[in-house]
N, C-alpha and C positions, 0 to 999 in steps of 0.2 A: 503493502501498497505506498502511495506518493505520501510525503510528510506533509502533517495540517498543522505541525504548531510551530513556528521561529522559536525553537527552546534555549537559544543561546539570549536572544534576548525576553525571556520571561523569566521569573524566579517567583518561588512559591510561598518567598515573604512578601512579595511584594499583589501577588493577588490575594491573600489572608488578608494585609492591610487593606486591597482595594474592598475588601468586604467587611471591615468591621463598622460593627453598630447596624448591620443589618440583622434578618434571620437568618445566617450565618450563627454569627454570635449568639439570636437567639437559645438554640437550638443546639449549640456548640459544635457545627463543620465546622470543620476544617480543611484546606488542602493540606494532600502531602504530597505530590506530584505529579511530573506532566512529562510525558516523553515526549516523541513527534505525531503519533496519530490519537492519546487516550490522556484525559486530565482524572488525579484520583483525589478521594477526600475519606474524612471517617469521620466517624462519629464514636462517643457511648453512650449509652441507653440509660437518662437517667432521669431525675423530676421533670428535666427540662426538656425532654421529647419521649416521655412514656406514654400508655393512654391508665384509667385507672386499676387497672390489672400487673400490672410491670411491668409491659410489653413494650416496646415501641410504637409508636404510636403510624396509624400507616400514612398520614396527611405528616408526618413527618418525615415519611421515606419518599412519596410525593415531591415536597418540599428539597429533597436531596436532588430528585430528576430534575429537576425545574432551576437549580440552582446550579448543579455539575451540565447539565446540559445546556442552559443559555449561556456563561458564563462560555464555556468552549467554542458554541456557535459566534457568538463576539469573537474572538481571542482570531478566529480564523478568518473576519470579513474587515475592511479594512473600514477601521472608526472613522477617521474624518468623514466619510462619504455616508458610509450607512451602519444601520444597526439591527440587530435583531431581537426581538419581539415572541413571546411564547404565544403561541398559537391554537394547542391542545396537548396535553399530558394525559395520560395514562401508564396505569401498572395493575401487576399481578403479584399479591402479598404470597408468597409459600410455607410460609415459620414462621413464628417469635423470635424477634430477640427481646432477653430480659436485661432487665434491670442490672447496669454495672458492667454490660456486654460489648466491647466493645466491635462495630459493623464497620464494612471499607463499602468505598463508593466504590467503578469505573465505571468514566461515559466512552463512548465510543460512538464516531459516524458513520450510522447507514449511509446517507444521501446526503450530501453538500451542494448544493446547485448556486444559482448564480438569484433566486427568488424566495427560493425555500433549502431551510437541514432537517435530518432527521437526527434526532441522537437516540443509542441505546443505555439506560445505565442501568447495571448491573450494584445491586448491593445484598452480601455476604458476609455470614458472622466469625469467626473467625478460626473455625474447621471448614474454609471452604465452603460452606452448604448458601445455595439463596434463600438470602428472606424475601429482597424481593428485585422484578422485576419490573419495566419497562420503558417508555419513547417519549420525548416529547421536539414536536411539530414547533421549528420554527420559521414564524417569518424575517425575509430581509427587505428592508425598507431603507428610504433613502430618511436619510440621517437630518432633522430640523433645523432649519438655517435663525 
C-alpha cells in the first residue's frame, strides 16, 4: 500500500497536544503511534468512559472510531484547502472491555478519494481480541475562507 501519512513531519506528541481539552481528554484517549498507513491510540476503561456495569461504553467506542478516522482523514488531505468532516459512523460490538483494562485502536483507510474517505477502526483488548470494529465515512470539502 502507498504511504498515506508523512510520518517524518507528524509527531504523536503534536497530535496529542492538538487534541487537548477535547473529547479525547474527556474519555482518556491518547494517540500512541503513526506509521505510513495507520494511526494508533489507546485508553484505559475507567469511570470517564464506562457504563453502569463497569464495561467500556459503546459510545466511547464510537467516539474512538470518529476521533481516529477523522484525524487520519485530515492528516491525508491538504489542510490549507480542504477539511474532512464526518458523514456516517457505524460499529459492531463483539465483547466487553472491563474496568481497568486497556484497549488499543487502529485506524486504516479502506478508501481515500478526492471527495470522500472511508476509514476502518478496530479496537482490541490486551489479548488482541476484537472489542469493537467500525467505519467512518468522511466528506472532503473546501475549507471555509
